[in-house]
C-alpha positions in Angstrom: -22.5 10.5 12.3 -25.5 9.8 9.9 -25.1 7.6 6.5 -25.5 10.4 4.3 -22.1 12.4 6.7 -20.9 9.6 5.4 -21.1 9.1 1.8 -20.2 13.1 1.5 -17.0 12.2 3.6 -16.0 9.5 1.4 -17.1 11.3 -1.6 -14.7 14.2 -0.1 -11.8 12.2 0.6 -12.1 9.9 -2.6 -10.2 11.1 -5.2 -7.5 12.9 -2.1 -6.4 9.6 -1.3 -7.3 7.1 -4.6 -3.8 6.1 -3.8 -3.7 5.9 0.1 -7.5 3.2 -1.1 -5.7 1.0 -3.3 -3.0 0.3 -1.5 -4.5 0.1 1.6 -7.7 -2.3 -0.3 -4.8 -4.3 -2.4 -6.8 -6.5 -4.5 -9.0 -3.7 -5.8 -8.1 -2.2 -8.8 -8.0 0.4 -11.0 -11.8 -0.2 -12.8 -12.8 -1.0 -8.9 -11.5 3.1 -8.5 -13.3 4.2 -11.2 -16.5 2.3 -10.6 -16.7 3.7 -7.0 -16.0 6.9 -7.8 -16.3 8.1 -4.2 -19.8 6.0 -3.3 -19.5 4.2 0.3 -21.4 1.2 -0.3 -20.2 0.7 -3.8 -16.9 0.9 -2.5 -18.1 -1.3 0.2 -19.8 -4.4 -2.3 -16.3 -3.6 -4.2 -14.5 -4.4 -1.6 -16.6 -7.4 -0.5 -16.0 -8.5 -3.6 -12.3 -8.8 -4.3 -11.3 -10.0 -0.3 -14.6 -12.6 0.6 -15.8 -9.9 3.3 -18.5 -9.6 4.5 -20.8 -6.9 4.3 -19.6 -6.0 8.4 -16.2 -7.1 7.6 -16.2 -4.8 4.7 -17.9 -2.1 6.2 -15.7 -2.2 9.3 -12.1 -2.3 6.8 -13.2 0.5 5.0 -14.2 2.4 8.8 -11.0 1.3 10.1 -8.9 2.9 6.9 -11.0 6.1 7.3 -10.5 6.3 11.3 -7.1 5.4 11.1 -6.4 8.7 8.5 -9.0 10.9 10.3 -9.2 10.8 13.8 -6.0 12.6 14.6 -7.7 15.7 13.5 -9.8 17.8 16.1 -12.9 18.3 15.5 -13.7 15.0 13.7 -15.3 12.6 14.8 -14.5 8.5 13.8 -17.2 7.0 11.1 -19.0 4.3 12.6 -20.0 1.2 10.4 -24.2 2.2 9.8 -26.0 -1.2 10.0 -28.1 -2.0 7.1 
């Protein structure tokens, strides 16, 4: 899946899944949520900052979050972590 597709997917689910994202990443705040506004790279940066993760760790955590919720649906591909 291309990075543009991943960004569109994050943006598409962002408002729908606010509660799920904030529960899954409990160290994120409402302010973090507002600043991210559906942008994948910004969300990865916030996860890095709050959890002390490397870029790869934060991106993998986000990919796991998405995959756990969306790969059960027919026709939905898993999200792969793009390398910077």
